[in-house]
C-alpha positions in Angstrom: 58.9 55.9 -18.8 57.6 52.3 -18.9 58.3 51.9 -15.2 56.1 54.9 -14.4 53.3 53.5 -16.5 53.5 50.1 -15.0 53.7 51.6 -11.5 50.4 53.5 -12.1 48.8 50.3 -13.4 50.0 48.2 -10.5 48.8 50.7 -7.9 45.3 49.9 -9.0 46.0 46.2 -8.5 47.5 47.0 -5.1 44.3 48.8 -4.0 42.2 45.8 -5.0 44.6 43.4 -3.2 44.3 45.6 0.0 40.5 45.6 -0.2 40.4 41.8 -0.7 42.5 41.1 2.4 40.9 43.8 4.5 37.5 42.3 3.8 38.7 38.9 4.9 40.4 40.0 8.1 41.9 43.1 9.7 45.3 44.0 8.1 48.2 46.1 9.2 51.0 47.7 7.2 53.9 45.3 7.7 51.7 42.3 7.1 50.4 43.9 3.9 53.9 44.7 2.7 54.9 41.0 3.1 51.7 39.8 1.4 52.2 42.1 -1.6 55.9 41.1 -1.8 54.8 37.4 -2.1 52.8 38.5 -5.2 55.7 40.4 -6.8 54.9 43.9 -5.6 58.0 45.4 -4.0 56.7 48.6 -2.6 58.0 50.7 0.4 56.2 51.8 3.5 56.4 55.3 1.9 54.1 54.0 -0.8 51.8 51.7 1.2 50.9 53.9 4.1 49.7 56.9 2.0 47.6 54.3 0.1 46.1 53.0 3.3 45.4 56.6 4.5 43.8 57.6 1.3 41.6 54.5 1.2 40.5 55.3 4.8 39.8 58.9 3.8 37.7 57.6 0.9 35.7 55.5 3.2 36.9 52.2 1.9 38.8 51.2 5.1 38.2 51.8 8.7 41.2 51.9 11.1 41.4 50.5 14.6 44.4 51.0 16.9 45.5 48.2 19.1 48.3 47.9 21.6 50.6 45.0 20.5 53.6 44.4 22.7 53.6 48.0 24.0 53.3 49.5 20.5 50.3 50.9 18.8 49.4 48.9 15.6 46.9 50.3 13.2 44.6 47.6 11.8 42.5 48.3 8.7 39.2 46.6 7.8 37.1 47.1 4.7 33.9 49.1 5.1 30.6 48.4 3.4 31.6 50.9 0.7 35.0 49.1 0.3 33.1 45.8 -0.1 30.9 47.3 -2.8 33.9 48.7 -4.6 35.8 45.4 -4.4 32.8 43.5 -5.8 32.6 45.9 -8.8 36.4 45.8 -9.3 36.4 42.0 -9.3 33.7 41.9 -12.0 35.6 44.4 -14.1 38.9 42.5 -13.6 37.2 39.2 -14.5 35.9 40.7 -17.8 39.2 42.2 -18.6 41.2 39.1 -17.9 38.8 37.0 -20.0 39.4 39.3 -22.9 43.2 39.6 -22.6 44.2 36.1 -21.5 45.3 35.0 -24.9 
């Protein structure tokens, strides 16, 4: 039960993390998996790719396909809407962390 609750909570953090990086530079799945792993999020491609697709469908990310070494790689960049959502999420997270830090 606890794992399910933590997973739901951490999925929100993962969305914020994705937006943060996609605003800074175009990201792709394998790179994002490695980045998340560095921060202690051990998720599978079966979790990450549906998140990226839903964020794209919600208008938070835009996808661009590029040929890299003969393979098509999908790069995601934050949209203006994604930037606005990230700005709001940062403010809410900052307020929350100030309150719960002790």
